[in-house]
C-alpha positions in Angstrom: 211.1 106.8 100.1 208.2 104.6 100.9 210.6 102.4 103.0 211.7 105.5 105.0 208.2 106.5 105.7 207.4 103.0 107.1 210.0 103.8 109.9 208.6 107.0 110.9 207.5 105.4 114.0 210.9 105.6 115.7 210.5 109.3 116.0 208.3 109.3 119.2 210.3 106.2 120.6 213.8 107.6 120.3 213.7 109.9 123.8 211.9 106.9 125.8 215.1 104.8 126.5 216.8 107.7 128.2 213.8 108.2 130.5 213.7 104.4 131.2 217.4 104.1 131.8 217.5 107.0 134.2 214.7 105.6 136.1 216.1 102.1 136.5 219.7 103.7 137.2 218.3 105.7 140.1 216.3 102.6 141.4 219.0 100.2 141.2 222.4 102.0 141.3 221.7 105.6 142.4 225.2 106.6 143.3 226.6 105.5 140.0 223.9 107.2 138.0 224.2 110.4 139.8 227.9 110.6 139.2 227.6 110.3 135.4 224.6 112.7 135.2 226.0 114.8 132.6 226.2 111.8 130.3 222.4 111.4 130.8 221.9 115.0 129.7 224.3 114.4 126.7 222.2 111.2 125.8 218.9 113.2 125.9 220.2 115.7 123.6 221.6 113.3 121.3 218.3 111.1 121.0 216.3 114.2 120.5 218.7 115.4 117.9 218.2 112.0 116.0 214.5 112.5 116.1 214.9 116.0 114.7 217.1 114.8 111.7 214.5 112.2 110.9 211.7 114.6 111.1 213.6 117.3 108.9 214.4 114.4 106.5 210.7 113.3 106.1 209.7 117.0 105.9 211.9 117.5 103.0 210.8 114.6 101.1 207.1 115.7 101.8 207.8 119.2 100.5 209.3 117.9 97.2 206.5 115.1 97.0 203.4 116.6 98.1 202.0 113.5 99.6 200.5 112.0 102.8 201.8 108.8 104.3 200.0 106.5 106.8 201.2 103.0 107.9 198.9 101.0 110.1 199.0 97.7 111.9 196.3 95.8 113.7 196.1 95.7 117.4 192.7 94.2 118.1 190.3 92.4 115.7 187.0 90.8 115.9 183.6 90.7 114.2 182.3 93.8 115.7 185.5 96.1 116.5 188.9 96.5 115.3 191.6 98.7 116.5 194.8 99.6 114.5 197.9 101.5 115.7 200.2 103.5 113.3 201.5 106.8 112.4 200.4 109.3 109.9 202.8 111.7 108.3 201.4 114.7 106.8 202.3 118.3 106.5 200.6 119.0 110.3 202.6 116.1 111.6 205.9 117.2 110.0 205.5 120.6 111.3 204.7 119.7 114.8 207.5 117.1 114.8 210.2 119.7 113.9 208.7 122.4 116.3 209.0 119.7 119.3 212.4 118.4 118.5 214.2 121.8 117.8 212.6 123.6 120.7 213.2 120.4 122.9 216.9 120.4 122.1 217.6 124.0 123.0 215.6 123.5 126.3 217.8 120.4 127.1 221.0 122.4 126.6 219.8 125.3 128.5 218.5 123.0 131.3 222.0 121.6 131.8 223.3 124.7 133.3 219.9 126.1 134.6 219.2 122.9 136.8 222.9 122.2 137.5 222.7 123.2 141.2 219.2 121.2 141.7 219.2 117.9 143.5 216.5 116.8 141.0 218.9 117.1 137.9 218.4 113.6 136.7 214.6 113.5 137.7 214.2 116.7 135.7 215.8 115.2 132.5 213.9 112.1 132.7 210.7 113.9 133.0 211.7 116.1 129.9 212.6 113.2 127.8 209.4 111.5 128.6 207.4 115.0 128.0 209.1 115.0 124.3 208.2 111.5 123.5 204.7 111.8 124.5 204.3 114.8 122.5 205.9 113.2 119.4 203.8 110.1 119.9 200.7 112.6 120.1 201.6 114.4 116.6 202.3 111.1 114.8 199.1 109.3 115.9 197.0 107.9 113.0 193.5 107.6 115.1 191.7 109.3 117.9 192.3 106.4 120.6 196.2 106.5 120.0 195.8 110.4 120.3 193.9 110.0 123.9 196.5 107.7 125.0 199.4 110.0 124.4 197.1 113.0 125.4 196.9 111.6 128.8 200.8 111.0 129.1 201.3 114.7 127.9 198.9 115.7 131.0 200.7 113.4 133.3 204.2 114.9 132.1 203.0 118.4 132.8 201.8 117.5 136.1 205.2 116.1 137.2 207.1 118.9 135.6 204.9 121.8 136.9 205.1 120.5 140.3 208.8 119.6 140.1 209.5 121.4 143.1 206.7 119.7 145.0 208.1 120.5 148.5 206.8 124.1 147.8 203.1 124.2 148.7 202.5 126.7 145.9 204.2 124.6 143.3 202.0 121.5 144.6 198.9 123.5 144.5 199.7 124.7 140.6 200.2 121.2 139.3 197.0 119.8 141.2 195.3 122.9 139.6 196.6 122.0 136.1 195.7 118.5 136.6 192.0 119.0 137.8 191.2 121.6 135.0 192.7 119.5 132.1 190.7 116.5 133.5 187.5 118.5 132.6 188.7 118.9 129.0 189.9 115.3 128.9 186.4 114.0 130.1 185.0 116.1 127.1 187.6 114.8 124.7 186.7 111.0 125.7 182.9 111.8 125.2 183.6 113.4 121.8 185.5 110.2 120.8 182.9 107.9 121.9 180.2 109.9 120.2 182.1 110.0 116.8 182.5 106.3 117.1 178.9 105.7 117.7 178.0 107.8 114.6 180.8 106.7 112.0 181.8 103.3 113.5 185.5 104.3 113.0 188.4 106.0 114.8 190.7 106.4 111.8 191.0 109.9 110.6 190.5 109.3 106.9 187.5 107.1 107.4 186.1 109.1 110.1 186.1 112.4 108.0 184.9 110.8 105.0 182.2 109.2 106.8 181.0 111.9 109.0 181.2 114.4 106.1 178.7 112.2 104.0 176.2 111.7 106.9 176.3 115.4 107.6 175.8 116.4 104.0 173.0 113.8 103.4 171.3 114.6 106.7 171.7 111.0 107.7 172.8 112.0 111.4 171.0 114.0 114.1 172.5 117.4 113.8 172.2 118.2 117.4 174.2 115.1 118.3 176.8 115.7 115.8 177.3 119.4 117.0 177.4 118.1 120.6 180.1 115.4 120.0 182.2 118.0 117.9 181.9 120.4 120.9 183.0 117.6 123.4 186.1 117.2 121.2 186.7 121.0 121.2 186.3 121.2 125.1 189.6 119.0 125.3 191.4 121.4 123.1 190.3 124.4 125.3 191.6 123.2 128.4 194.9 121.8 127.0 195.6 125.3 125.2 194.4 127.3 127.9 191.5 128.9 126.0 188.7 130.7 127.9 187.0 129.6 130.3 189.7 126.7 131.2 192.8 129.0 131.0 193.2 129.3 134.8 196.0 126.8 135.1 198.3 128.4 132.9 199.6 131.4 135.0 200.2 129.0 137.9 202.1 126.7 135.9 205.0 129.2 136.1 205.7 127.5 139.3 207.8 124.9 137.7 211.4 125.5 136.5 211.6 128.1 133.5 212.8 125.7 131.0 209.4 123.8 131.6 207.8 127.0 130.9 209.5 127.5 127.8 208.8 123.9 126.6 205.1 123.9 127.7 204.4 127.4 126.2 206.2 127.0 122.8 205.9 123.6 121.5 204.4 120.9 123.7 201.3 121.0 126.1 199.6 124.2 124.8 200.4 123.3 121.3 198.6 120.1 121.8 195.1 121.7 121.9 195.8 123.7 118.8 197.3 120.4 117.1 193.8 118.7 118.0 191.7 121.4 116.3 193.8 121.4 113.4 193.7 117.7 113.0 190.0 117.5 113.2 189.4 120.7 111.3 188.0 118.6 108.2 185.5 117.5 110.6 184.5 120.8 112.1 184.5 122.8 108.8 181.4 120.9 107.7 179.7 122.0 111.1 179.4 125.9 110.9 178.2 126.1 114.6 181.5 124.5 115.6 183.6 126.9 113.5 181.8 129.9 114.8 182.4 128.5 118.4 186.0 128.0 117.8 186.3 131.7 116.3 184.2 133.2 119.3 186.5 131.2 121.9 189.6 132.2 120.0 188.6 136.0 119.9 187.7 136.0 123.7 190.9 134.4 124.6 193.0 137.0 122.4 191.3 140.0 124.1 191.3 138.4 127.8 194.9 137.2 127.5 196.0 140.6 126.6 194.0 142.4 129.2 195.2 140.2 132.1 199.0 140.8 131.0 198.5 144.2 131.4 199.5 144.8 135.2 201.3 141.6 136.0 204.4 141.9 138.0 205.7 138.5 137.7 207.6 138.2 134.5 206.9 134.5 133.8 203.1 135.2 134.5 203.0 138.1 132.2 204.5 135.8 129.4 201.9 133.0 130.2 199.3 135.5 129.6 201.0 136.5 126.4 200.8 133.0 125.3 197.2 132.5 126.2 196.4 135.6 123.8 198.6 134.3 121.1 197.1 130.9 121.1 193.8 132.7 120.8 195.0 134.1 117.6 195.8 130.9 116.3 192.5 129.5 117.3 190.6 132.3 115.7 192.4 131.7 112.4 191.4 127.9 112.5 187.8 129.0 113.3 187.8 131.3 110.2 189.2 128.5 108.0 192.7 130.2 107.7 194.5 126.9 108.1 197.7 128.3 106.6 198.0 131.5 108.8 197.1 129.4 111.9 200.1 127.0 111.1 202.2 129.8 110.4 201.8 131.6 113.4 202.3 128.5 115.5 205.6 128.2 114.0 206.7 131.7 114.5 205.3 132.2 117.9 206.7 128.9 119.2 210.4 130.4 118.5 209.7 133.7 119.8 208.1 132.5 122.9 210.8 130.1 123.8 213.3 132.8 123.3 211.3 135.0 125.5 210.8 132.3 128.3 214.6 131.3 128.3 215.4 134.9 128.2 213.3 135.4 131.1 215.0 132.4 132.9 218.4 134.2 132.2 217.1 137.2 134.0 215.7 135.4 136.8 219.0 133.5 137.3 220.9 136.9 137.2 218.6 138.3 139.9 218.6 135.3 142.4 222.1 136.2 144.2 220.7 139.6 144.6 217.3 138.9 146.3 217.8 135.2 147.1 216.4 132.0 145.8 212.8 133.2 146.0 210.5 133.3 143.0 208.4 135.9 144.4 211.3 138.3 144.3 213.6 136.9 141.5 210.6 137.0 139.1 209.1 140.4 140.3 209.6 143.0 137.6 209.0 145.7 140.2 212.2 144.9 141.9 214.3 144.9 138.5 215.2 147.4 136.0 218.6 148.7 134.8 219.6 145.3 133.8 221.0 146.4 130.4 224.5 146.9 131.4 224.6 143.7 133.6 223.0 141.2 131.2 223.6 142.9 127.7 223.5 139.7 125.7 220.2 138.5 127.6 218.8 142.2 126.9 219.4 141.8 123.2 217.9 138.5 122.7 215.0 139.4 125.0 214.4 142.6 122.9 214.3 140.8 119.6 211.8 138.3 121.2 209.7 141.2 122.3 209.8 143.0 118.9 208.7 139.8 117.1 205.9 139.0 119.3 204.8 142.8 118.9 204.7 142.2 115.3 207.5 144.6 114.3 209.0 143.6 110.7 210.9 141.8 109.4 210.9 139.5 112.5 209.2 136.3 112.5 205.8 136.9 114.1 205.0 140.1 111.9 204.5 137.9 108.9 202.2 135.5 110.6 200.2 137.7 112.7 199.7 140.3 109.8 198.2 137.3 107.8 195.8 136.5 110.7 194.8 140.1 111.1 194.1 140.2 107.2 192.3 137.0 106.9 190.1 138.0 109.9 188.8 140.8 107.9 188.4 138.8 104.8 186.9 135.6 106.0 185.4 136.2 109.4 181.5 136.2 109.6 181.7 139.5 111.7 183.7 142.5 111.6 183.9 142.6 115.2 186.4 139.7 115.3 188.8 141.5 113.0 188.3 144.7 115.2 189.1 142.9 118.5 192.1 141.1 116.8 193.3 144.4 115.6 192.9 146.2 118.8 194.6 143.3 120.7 197.6 143.7 118.4 198.1 147.1 120.1 197.6 145.7 123.4 200.2 143.2 122.7 202.9 145.7 121.8 202.0 147.8 125.0 202.4 145.1 127.5 205.3 143.3 126.0 207.2 146.6 125.6 206.2 147.3 129.3 207.7 144.3 130.3 211.0 145.1 128.6 211.3 148.4 129.9 210.4 147.4 133.5 213.2 144.9 133.3 216.0 146.4 131.4 215.3 150.2 131.4 216.2 152.9 134.2 218.1 151.9 137.4 218.2 148.7 139.3 215.5 149.0 141.9 217.0 146.6 144.5 220.7 145.9 145.4 220.9 143.8 148.6 220.4 140.3 149.3 218.2 139.9 152.5 221.2 139.3 154.9 220.7 140.1 158.8 223.8 142.4 158.6 221.8 144.4 155.8 218.6 144.7 157.7 218.5 148.4 158.2 220.7 149.3 155.2 219.7 152.1 152.8 219.6 151.6 149.1 218.7 153.6 146.0 215.6 152.4 144.4 213.2 153.5 141.7 209.6 153.2 142.9 207.6 151.8 140.2 204.3 152.8 141.5 205.1 155.6 144.2 205.3 159.5 144.0 208.5 161.4 143.2 210.5 162.2 146.3 213.9 162.4 147.8 214.6 160.5 150.7 216.7 157.5 152.0 214.4 154.5 152.6 214.7 151.3 154.4 215.3 148.2 152.4 212.7 146.1 154.2 210.4 149.1 153.8 211.0 149.0 150.1 210.2 145.4 149.9 207.2 145.6 151.9 205.8 148.5 149.6 206.8 146.9 146.3 205.1 143.8 147.3 201.8 145.6 148.7 199.0 145.3 146.3 197.0 147.9 147.8 199.7 150.6 147.2 200.1 150.0 143.5 199.1 152.3 140.9 199.0 151.5 137.3 200.8 154.1 135.2 203.2 155.9 137.2 207.0 155.6 137.3 208.6 157.9 139.5 212.1 157.7 141.1 213.7 158.1 144.6 216.6 160.5 144.4 219.9 159.1 145.8 222.1 161.2 148.2 225.8 161.0 149.0 225.4 159.0 152.3 223.3 156.3 150.5 226.0 156.2 147.5 228.8 155.6 150.1 226.9 153.0 151.9 226.1 151.1 148.7 229.9 151.1 147.8 230.9 150.0 151.2 228.3 147.3 151.5 229.0 146.2 147.9 232.6 145.9 148.7 232.0 143.9 151.8 229.9 141.4 149.9 232.5 141.1 147.1 234.9 140.2 149.6 232.6 137.4 150.7 232.6 136.1 147.1 229.0 137.0 146.9 227.5 138.8 143.7 226.2 142.1 144.8 225.0 142.9 141.1 223.0 140.8 138.4 225.4 138.8 136.1 225.5 137.5 132.6 224.4 133.7 132.4 226.8 131.3 131.3 227.6 130.2 127.5 225.5 127.2 127.9 222.4 129.3 128.6 223.3 131.9 126.1 223.8 129.6 123.2 220.2 128.2 123.0 219.1 132.0 123.1 221.3 132.7 120.2 220.0 129.5 118.2 216.5 131.0 119.1 217.5 134.5 117.9 218.3 133.2 114.5 214.7 131.3 114.1 213.1 134.5 115.3 215.0 136.5 112.5 214.7 134.2 109.7 211.9 131.6 110.2 209.1 134.0 109.1 210.7 133.8 105.6 209.3 130.5 105.1 205.9 132.0 104.6 206.6 135.1 102.7 204.4 134.9 99.5 204.1 137.2 96.6 203.8 137.1 93.0 206.0 134.3 91.5 207.9 136.8 89.4 209.1 138.9 92.6 209.4 136.3 95.3 208.9 132.6 94.7 210.2 130.6 97.9 206.9 130.2 99.8 208.0 127.0 101.3 205.1 126.9 103.7 202.5 126.9 101.0 204.4 124.1 99.2 204.6 122.3 102.4 201.0 122.5 103.1 199.8 121.7 99.5 198.2 118.4 100.4 195.8 119.9 102.7 195.6 123.5 102.4 193.1 123.6 99.3 190.4 121.6 101.4 190.0 124.2 104.1 190.1 127.4 102.0 190.7 127.5 98.4 192.0 131.1 98.2 194.1 131.0 101.5 197.4 130.4 99.7 196.7 132.8 96.9 200.0 135.1 96.2 199.6 138.7 97.0 201.3 141.9 95.4 203.4 144.4 97.0 200.5 146.9 97.3 198.3 144.5 99.3 201.0 143.5 101.4 202.1 147.3 102.2 198.6 148.2 102.6 197.9 145.5 105.5 201.5 145.9 106.8 201.0 149.6 107.3 197.8 149.2 109.1 199.1 146.5 111.6 202.6 147.9 112.1 200.8 151.3 113.1 199.0 149.6 115.6 201.9 147.9 117.1 204.0 151.1 117.1 201.2 153.0 118.8 201.1 150.4 121.6 205.0 150.6 122.0 204.7 154.4 122.1 202.3 154.4 124.9 204.3 151.9 126.8 207.3 154.1 126.3 205.8 157.1 127.5 204.4 155.6 130.7 207.2 153.2 131.6 210.3 154.4 129.7 213.2 156.5 130.8 211.8 159.5 129.0 208.9 159.8 131.2 210.3 162.6 133.2 211.0 164.6 130.1 207.4 164.2 129.0 206.3 165.1 132.7 208.5 168.4 132.6 206.8 169.5 129.4 203.3 169.1 131.2 202.1 166.7 128.7 201.0 163.9 131.2 200.1 166.1 134.2 198.0 168.2 132.0 196.0 165.0 131.2 195.7 163.7 134.4 195.4 166.7 136.6 192.5 166.6 139.1 189.7 167.9 137.4 186.5 166.0 136.4 188.4 164.4 133.4 191.3 163.6 135.6 188.9 161.7 138.0 187.4 159.9 135.3 190.9 158.9 133.9 191.9 157.6 137.5 188.9 155.6 137.9 189.4 154.1 134.4 193.1 153.0 135.1 192.1 151.6 138.6 189.3 149.5 137.1 191.7 148.3 134.3 194.6 147.6 136.8 192.2 145.7 139.3 190.8 143.7 136.4 194.2 142.8 135.3 196.0 142.2 138.4 193.1 140.1 139.7 193.0 138.0 136.7 189.9 139.3 135.6 188.1 137.9 138.8 187.7 134.8 137.1 189.8 132.6 139.7 187.8 134.4 142.3 184.2 133.4 140.7 185.4 129.8 140.3 186.6 129.7 144.0 183.4 131.3 145.4 180.9 129.6 143.0 182.3 126.4 141.9 184.6 125.4 144.5 182.7 126.6 147.5 179.5 125.8 145.9 180.4 122.0 145.2 181.8 121.7 149.0 178.6 123.1 150.4 176.6 120.7 148.1 178.8 118.1 149.2 178.2 119.0 152.8 174.4 118.9 152.3 174.6 115.3 150.5 176.9 114.1 153.2 174.4 115.4 155.9 171.5 113.7 153.9 173.6 110.5 153.7 174.8 110.5 157.2 171.6 111.6 158.9 168.7 110.6 156.7 169.7 107.6 154.6 171.9 106.1 157.4 169.4 107.2 160.0 166.6 105.1 158.3 168.8 102.1 158.0 170.1 102.4 161.6 166.5 102.9 162.7 165.1 99.7 161.0 167.9 97.7 162.7 167.2 99.4 166.1 163.6 98.8 165.8 164.0 95.1 164.9 166.5 94.7 168.0 164.0 96.4 170.5 161.1 94.0 169.0 163.2 91.2 169.5 164.1 92.1 172.9 160.4 92.6 173.6 159.1 89.5 172.1 161.6 87.2 173.7 160.0 88.1 177.3 156.6 87.2 175.9 157.3 83.7 174.9 157.3 81.0 177.5 158.0 77.9 175.4 154.1 76.7 175.3 153.0 76.0 171.7 149.3 77.0 172.6 150.6 80.3 173.7 152.2 80.9 170.3 149.4 79.6 168.3 147.1 82.1 170.4 149.1 84.9 169.6 149.4 84.0 165.9 145.6 83.6 165.6 145.2 87.0 167.4 147.5 88.8 164.8 145.8 87.2 161.7 142.4 88.2 163.1 143.5 91.8 163.6 145.0 91.9 160.2 142.0 90.3 158.8 139.5 92.9 160.3 141.7 95.8 159.1 141.6 94.2 155.5 137.9 94.3 155.7 137.5 97.7 157.2 139.8 99.1 154.3 137.8 97.3 151.6 134.3 98.2 152.7 
């Protein structure tokens, strides 16, 4: 067993050869490499599968043995400094390794079909393999320097993948935004690492934690400096895991291909910040101010991400804000010391969110033949609807992922989110955190089910691709935001209204009625397009894309069972607690106590009731039953134009504007930070160019003119030079005497 753990270092290095071979192949023999491109995809899946098998084997041994293994070898040694590299295998490492490899494999399989038409197919797989290898190297690192190296590699890979379609200005801007935002966090992380080394003289986790804890407990270190160093470390996690206020890069990262969105949001980049906080929790837990800061940032992110997802029209952007909110839950759990609940939700959320993102990719793939290859349209939920009969398998998988994220039993996220909510009531220093977390659970159910209803419920709201022959064609549409009416509308007018932000209302979903002429026009135009071998309706994805969805559905259904814990006489298969035994007692002695059925049902009824209330509100406002509620006058009586109705309209408009404009945070950063820095740079540039350079240039010009004037005075006679010299000396001597007396 010891021999097996010594070779755990091969886990992060297995995906590297594929990246290097693809790169050398494209450089040296591009034609041959491109012709066998499917072989490289198979190689990527194979190498990551071997890494997964190795990770699973190590995890099983760890669960059975309950031990932690660390293997080191020297890199640099001298009298004052020594640096060692190695790998650390503990519960956190094994959990992250399995998450990265399993999600990475399904994303690679999915990408083979999703990216088959793209000219950058091989470049995409090279980036993916490098991304997975960098993340595996990060989670197996045994010291902070090693973590920082792989931390930067993960950031570089995310930059390359977010800007994969770099010819699109929006994608190029998005990857630059992600890069710059994460550089802020990376700089803070570097300062924190240097500060900790200054305090402890070590970078290895075991030595660092032991020395730092002793220094803090014995008051042998300046508490303010220790808090500052720990805060800098946490800033790195804030940026990487898209926590407030450095979350602004996450929604723009959706400009990359959808498989990348699934990988980033499920198991790699955003999980890196969570991993860092979990890894350094033995250090943070002895500094109460940092634990309170982690909890505060987590609960703010929970609420902010949920409110910003309420009115998004882009399906991937809505899922991105959902990721931000769920990561806030995990950060909140870590801040209150609920280590088990945090890692449990990290596992369940990873598989559910990967399922949702890959499902959204299947939806986008089905919509592209209708609206053209335009992310602004193929990802716009306003132009979807009624996809149930066109993509039934995708619809079922997306529904299961949605219900899981909403916290509906017995799906995966129910078990972990319920535990976080329960622990937030038990262990948080303020009940405010627990109230916000519980309220956000209802918001999560609302915006997730809204997304599902807008995508699959009702009727398809757009039919035709933007061909010149269909320029003035009429079509049947459901207006998500408009008023109920019966008329035939121009297609281009529909698109312009659907994309007009100023004409969007928040809660209405009324229908345009179809007449016989429009129905006949649809039938004729659809027949014409089918004869031209062009899809006129959305279509289900190929089996290569559906197979990963099926695998993730299995995880979503059953992975929650690893954390179910009751009395041993009732249900004794709490694998997660056995997995975390070496470290869980350190963080919270009672965090893995078994619970009885009464406590479980009491907590579950509360959390599920909140989730169902959010589902109910979403169904009323966005479901097909809206018209029946309207006929009974339930909604109209509530929003009629009296004083209460006017107040309600104002509130919903404020909520919509807040959500759709991203909480005005991007606007604040643009106007205050970006423009402020530019204006400061302009002032400094003016001062440097006209003041500093002016003084230097003035001295040079003065010397030039003095030299020009003096050369005409001199005549070559020594007596004249001596007379001038004595005259100057006399003048300066009299001035000196005058000033002295």
